[in-house]
C-alpha positions in Angstrom: 7.4 -1.0 -3.1 5.8 2.4 -3.0 2.5 3.1 -4.7 0.2 6.2 -4.8 -3.5 5.7 -5.4 -5.1 8.9 -7.3 -8.8 9.3 -9.2 -9.6 11.6 -12.0 -13.3 12.3 -12.1 -16.0 14.4 -10.4 -17.6 10.9 -8.9 -17.4 7.3 -8.8 -20.8 7.2 -11.0 -19.7 9.7 -13.1 -18.8 8.4 -16.9 -15.1 8.4 -17.3 -14.1 8.0 -13.8 -10.4 6.7 -13.6 -9.1 5.1 -10.3 -5.3 4.9 -11.2 -2.1 3.0 -9.4 1.3 4.2 -9.8 4.2 2.3 -8.6 8.2 2.5 -8.3 9.6 1.1 -11.3 7.2 2.9 -14.1 4.2 0.4 -13.1 0.8 2.1 -13.6 -2.6 0.6 -14.0 -5.9 2.5 -14.4 -9.6 1.8 -14.8 -11.5 4.0 -16.5 -15.5 3.4 -15.6 -18.0 3.7 -18.9 -21.5 4.4 -19.3 -22.7 1.1 -19.9 -20.9 -0.2 -16.7 -21.8 2.6 -13.9 -26.0 2.2 -15.5 -25.6 -0.8 -14.4 -24.3 -1.0 -10.9 -26.5 1.9 -10.3 -29.6 0.0 -11.3 -28.8 -3.3 -9.6 -27.3 -1.1 -6.7 -31.1 0.9 -6.5 -32.4 -2.7 -6.4 -30.6 -4.0 -3.7 -29.1 -6.4 -5.1 -25.4 -5.5 -2.8 -27.0 -4.8 0.3 -26.4 -1.3 0.5 -29.3 0.9 0.7 -29.8 4.6 -1.5 -29.2 6.5 1.3 -27.6 8.4 3.8 -24.4 6.6 4.7 -24.8 3.6 2.6 -24.2 5.4 -0.3 -20.8 6.5 0.9 -19.9 3.5 2.2 -20.9 1.4 -1.4 -18.8 3.9 -3.4 -15.7 3.1 -1.2 -16.3 -0.4 -1.2 -16.8 0.0 -5.2 -13.4 1.9 -5.3 -11.5 -0.6 -3.2 -12.9 -3.2 -5.5 -11.2 -1.6 -8.6 -7.9 -1.2 -6.7 -7.7 -4.7 -6.0 -8.1 -5.2 -9.6 -5.3 -3.1 -10.5 -2.9 -4.7 -7.9 -4.0 -8.4 -9.0 -3.2 -7.4 -12.5 0.4 -6.6 -11.2 1.1 -9.6 -9.9 2.9 -8.7 -7.0 3.6 -10.9 -4.4 5.6 -8.1 -1.6 5.0 -6.1 0.8 4.2 -2.6 -0.2 3.8 1.0 1.0 0.2 3.0 0.1 -0.6 6.8 -0.5 -4.0 7.1 -0.9 -5.2 10.5 -2.5 -7.9 11.8 0.2 -10.9 11.6 -2.4 -13.0 9.7 -0.1 -13.3 12.1 2.8 -13.8 11.2 6.3 -13.9 7.3 5.2 -10.2 6.3 5.6 -10.6 3.9 8.5 -13.3 2.1 5.7 -10.9 2.4 2.7 -7.9 1.0 4.9 -10.0 -2.3 6.2 -11.7 -2.5 3.2 -8.1 -2.8 1.0 -6.4 -4.8 3.8 -9.6 -7.5 3.5 -8.8 -7.3 -0.6 -5.3 -6.7 -0.9 -3.8 -8.9 2.4 -6.1 -11.4 2.8 -7.2 -12.1 -0.6 -3.9 -11.4 -2.9 -1.6 -12.0 -0.3 -0.2 -8.5 -0.3 0.8 -7.1 2.8 -0.1 -3.1 2.8 0.9 -2.2 6.4 -0.4 1.5 7.6 -1.9 3.4 4.3 -1.0 6.8 4.2 -4.1 9.5 3.2 -3.3 13.2 1.8 -3.5 14.9 -1.0 -1.1 14.5 -3.8 0.7 16.8 -5.9 -0.1 17.3 -9.5 3.3 16.2 -10.2 2.4 12.6 -8.8 2.6 9.9 -11.5 -1.2 8.3 -10.3 -2.2 11.8 -10.3 -0.8 12.4 -14.1 -1.8 9.4 -15.5 -5.1 9.5 -13.7 -5.8 12.8 -15.3 -4.8 11.1 -18.8 -6.6 8.4 -18.8 -9.9 10.6 -17.4 -9.0 12.7 -21.1 -8.5 9.8 -23.2 -11.3 9.5 -25.6 -10.1 6.8 -27.7 -8.7 4.7 -24.7 -5.5 4.3 -26.4 -3.3 4.0 -22.9 -1.7 1.1 -22.5 -2.1 1.2 -18.9 -5.9 0.3 -18.7 -6.8 -2.8 -16.8 -10.2 -4.5 -18.6 -12.5 -5.5 -15.5 -16.1 -6.9 -16.2 -19.0 -6.5 -14.1 -19.2 -9.8 -13.1 -15.9 -9.7 -11.6 -16.6 -6.4 -9.8 -20.0 -7.9 -8.5 -18.0 -10.7 -6.7 -17.3 -7.9 -4.2 -19.7 -5.7 -4.1 -22.6 -7.9 -2.2 -22.3 -6.5 1.7 -22.1 -9.1 4.5 -24.2 -8.7 7.0 -23.3 -10.3 10.2 -26.0 -11.4 13.0 -25.1 -10.1 16.3 -25.5 -13.1 18.3 -26.3 -12.4 22.7 -24.0 -14.2 24.8 -25.8 -17.1 26.8 -24.9 -16.5 30.3 
């Protein structure tokens, strides 16, 4: 089954930022960040609760991780157990490998969904994922039924960074 992933909004830390997935057969799911959720995540991040520092490449890695965690929950809400092909809009420029590796872990290892090699490209305005992300972003009353509720506790389960220690091999 083919899926597209797109976002709408300026930055993942901005109010009303939306991440949306759409698949064949009119499957559409999305998540809109609320102001309170973003503020809590940013405050906890600055307190280094998640293990990412707030400078340099760490900022981008943290945003990619948050993006992938939301995608995980969107796919979890559908309940698929089949192979999917992903076309991901290039919203996180230069982080293709970080996204692929994180999605491979979350979707394949945690959900049992095989994803193959995701394709990263700019999605056309006619794309369902693009159109629904924009609709959800502009839906001030939150009336769209495509929205998935994801709480802070669920998100934080996957935000903590695992630090692997390197051990020297003994000869």
